[in-house]
N, C-alpha and C positions, 0 to 999 in steps of 0.2 A: 838754486835752492840749497840752504844750509843742511848738510847731512851730518847729524850728530845723534848721540844717544841722549834723548831728551830727559830721561829719568836721571842720568848722571849729571846733565847740565842743571837740572832743577836742584839736585843735592848740592852741587858746587855753588850755585847762586845763594842758597840758604846759608851755606858755610861762609861765603863772602860777606853776606849781610850781618852775620854774627860777629865778624871781625875778630878782635883779640880777646873777646869775652870767652869764658869757658862755656861749654854747652849747658851746664846746669845753671849758670848765672844768666845766660840768655833766655833759657826756658822760664826762669823766674820772672825776668823782665817782661816776658810775653804773657805772664799770669798763669802759667801752667804749673801744676804741682809735680808732674813727672818730667823726666829729661826728654822732652819732646824733640829737642834739637838733635839728639843722638838718633832718634827714630827717623827723622827726616833725612839727615845726612848719610845714614846707612842705607837709604832707599827703601825702607820697610813700609813707609806710607808718606803721603805728601799733603800739604794744606791745599785748600781750594784756591782759585785764582784771586778772589777778593781777600781771602785771609792772607795770602802771600803778599799782596799789596799793603795790607795792614801791617804785616810783619816788617816790610821795608820801611814803612812810616815810623814804626816803633824803634827801628834801628837808626833813624835819623835822616831818612830820605824824604825830601819834599815831593811826595807822590804827585800832587796836583801840578807842581812845576815840572816834574819829569814827564808827565803825559802831555803837558802843553808843549814842552820842547820837542817831543816825539811827533805829535800830531799837528802842531800849530794851534792857533786859537780856535776853539770850538765852543759854542754857547753852552752845551750841556755840562762841560767841565766846571762852569761857574755855578751850576744848579744842583749838581749831585755830589755826594761824598765820593771822592775818587777811589776809595777803598771798598765801595759797596758792590754787591752783586749787580745792581742796576748799571753801575759805571762799567763793569766788565762787559755786559751785554752791549752797551753803546759803543765801547771801544772796538769790540769785535765787528759790530755792524759797520762802524766807520771804516775799518780796514778791509772788510769783505768786499765792499763795492757791489758789483754785479755778478760776482762769481757764484755759481750755483752750489747748493749744498752737496749735490752729487759729485761735483768736481772737487770740492774741498775734501770730502770724505775719501774719495779715491786717492787723492794725493797723500793724505795722511795714513791711508790704510785702515780707516775706521768705518764703522757702520754709519750710513747716512742718517739713520734715526738718532744715533748718539750725537752726531754733529748738529742735527736739526734742534735737538733739545738744548744744546749749548748755545746756539745762536739765537734761539727764541726765549732763552732765560728760564726754561723749564727745569734745567739741571745746570750745575756749575762745574766746569772742568777743573780737575786737579792741576796743580802747577805744571807738570810735564806736558799735558795735553794743551794747556793754555799757551805755553811757549811754542809748541808745535803749531797751534792755530795762528799765532802771531806771524810766524815765519811763512806759513802757507798763504795767508791772506795778504801779506805786505812785502815779503822778502826783506824785511828790515828788523828782524829780531835783534841783531847785533846792536843796532842803534838804540833800541829800547833798553837793552841791558846796560848800555853805556850811560844812560841817564841815572842808573842806580848804583853802579859799581864799575871798576876798571875791568873791561873784558879780558885784559891780559892776565888777570888773576883767576880766570875761569879756564882750567886746562882744556875742556872740550872745544872751546872756541877761540883760544888765544891765538893760534896760527891764522885762523880765518880773519880775526880782527886786524892782525898785523897786515895781512894781505889786502884787506879792504881799505885800510888807511893808505897803503902804498898806491892802490888804484885811484883813490880819491885825489891824492897829490898829482898823479899823472893827469887826471881829468882837469884839475885846476891849472896846472902848469902848461899843458899842451892840449887844449880842448879838442882839436881835430883828431887826436888819438882815439876819441870815442867813436867818431864817424868811421875811422879806419877799421876799428873793431867790428862795427856793424857790417862793413863791406866784406870782411872776411867770412861772414855768415852767409853771404849770397850763394845761391846754388850755381850761378854762373862762374863764380870764383872757384868753387869746388870742382867744376868741370874742366878747369884749365889743367893741362898736363903738368905744368910747373908754374911757379910765380913769375909774372911778367912785370918788370919794373915800370911804373907809370899807369898800370891797369887800374889800380885802386884810385889813384889821383884823378883819373878821367871820370870815374864813377861818381865821385863826391865833389868834384870841381875844385881841386887844390893843385898846387905845383908838385912836381915829382920829388923835389927836395923835401917838401913838407911830409910827403908820404914816407920817405926814407927816415926822416926824423921821428915820426910817429911809430913806425915799425921798430926802430931801435929802442925807443922808450918802452914800448909794450913788451918787448923781449926782456929788457932789464928788470921790469917790474913783475915778470913772471906771468903775464896775462896771455902771451902767445908763445909758441915754439915752432921751430921748423921741422917739417916731417915730409920726407919724399919730395923735396924741392919746393914745398909750399908752406905757407904759414897756417897754423891751426890754433884755435882757442885752447889754452891750457885748461881753463876752467871757467864756466859761466857763473858770474856773480853780479848781482845788481849793485850799481854804484849810485847811492842816493846822497844828494848834497845838502839835504836839509839840516844835518847835524851842525854845520857851520854856517849860520845865517849870512855872515858877511861874504864868505866865499861863494855861497849859493847865489847871492844877489849878483856878484860879479860874473858868474858863469851864465846866469840868465841874461844879463846885459850883453854878454859876448855873443850868445846864440841869437838873441834878438837882432843884434847888428848884422849877423850873417844873413838873417831873413830879410832885413831891410836892403842889404846889398844885392841879394838875389832878386828882390822885388824891383829895385831900380833897373836891374839888367833885364827885366821882363823874362825871368827864367821859368815862368810857368808856376803851377801849383794853385792852391786855393787861398785867396786873400780877400778879406772884407772888413768893413768897419761900420759902426753905428754910433751916432751921437744923440743922446736923449736925456730927458729928465725923468725922475722916478722917485717914488716915495722911499723913505728910510726902510720900511718893512720889505718892500719889493726889491730894494737894493741888496738886502741880506738874502732874499730868495734867489736872486741872480748869482750871488757869490756861491751859494750852495749848488746851483745848477752848473756853474763853472767848474767847481771841484768834482761834481758828479761826472761831467763830460770827460775829464782827464782820467778818472777812475775807470769809466767804461772803455775809453780808448786803450788804456793799459791792459785791460782784460782781453780786448781783441788782439792786441799786439802779442800778448803772452801765448795765445792759442794759435796764432797765424803761422801756417806752413803752406808752401815752401817760402823761404826768404828770397824775394826777387827784387826788392827796391830798398834803398836807404832813404829814409824820410825824416825831415825836420818839421816838428809841429810846434809853433809858438802861438800863444794866445794871451792877451792882456785885457784886463778890465779894471779901470781905475777911476776914482772920483777926481774930477778936474780941480775941485776946490773943497776945502773942509766944510762940513755942514754948519750953517749959521746957528748961533745959540737961540734959545726961545725968545730972549729979550730983544734980539736983533731982527726977528722976523716981523 
C-alpha cells in the first residue's frame, strides 16, 4: 500500500497538470475568474474527482485513453463521458471488485457511510480521497498517475515510482524472482533459525542456482534485505505489469509455460478445460465473469493469513477464430 499524504499528492498532481503555465493563466483556461489554481496547489480546497479528470483533459490529457490504458478495454468507457461523475462511480466500482465498504473505509481511516456514498454515487470524493480510493481498491495508483503525467515529477511518489519500475524490470528479466519473494513470506521460512540455501528452491521447484540468482537480484533492487541471518521483505508493493502490454504478454506466456510444464509433470493442482460455442452476448458475459473471478481471487489473497503456500494461478479464455461477418453467416 502506498503511504503518502494524499492532500499533498493531489496538490502536486494539479501543479503538474498546469505545467509551465502561470496559475492565473491556467485558472483562466479552466474558465475560472479567480486564481483557483493557487487555492488548489496551496491545499486550501480541491476539485471533485470528475472535475479533476476534466481539468486533466483541459490540460491536454486524453482521459478516455488514459483510463483505457489503466483498466484495459471496458464497455462503459465507450458509453460515458470519462470526466463525468458517472464515470467516476463506474471506475471505482470496477476497481473495488468484491471488497466490502467496511474494509475500504477501515483501510482509508474514513467513515463507512462516507465511503458508501462515494461508491454509490450519492456524493463525489474530492481529489485527495479519490486518489486514496484508487490506491486502496487497486494498489495501482502510481500507474493511473503515469497515464496523466510523469510520476517522477510528483515529489510525494517519485521514489515509490522509481522503486516500482525497478521491481518491474526484475519481474520481466528474472520472473522466478517473484516466486522467491512469495516464498520469503511463508511462515515456514520465518520459523527457520537462519537462511538455508536451497530451501526456497525446493519450495517453488527451481534449481538452487536460480534461487541464488533471484535473491541477488532482489537485494540489488532493494526488495529484500538480510536480517539476523535470513532474508526479509524490505517493503511490500504490488507489481502490476499491465502498464507495458508487450512485457505483460511476455510474462503471461512465461508463467503459462511454467504451468504447462508442471501439468506435463503431473505436479498436482487444479486444471481443467472446456470447449464450446456461445453467442456474442454470452461471450462478453463470460469475459466479465473471468475478470470478476480474478478480482475475487485477489481479494481473498490480500486478506489471507498465514502465508503457507506459494501458488501459481493461470487461466485463459480465448476465441479460437474471429467471428464471421454478417454477410458470411
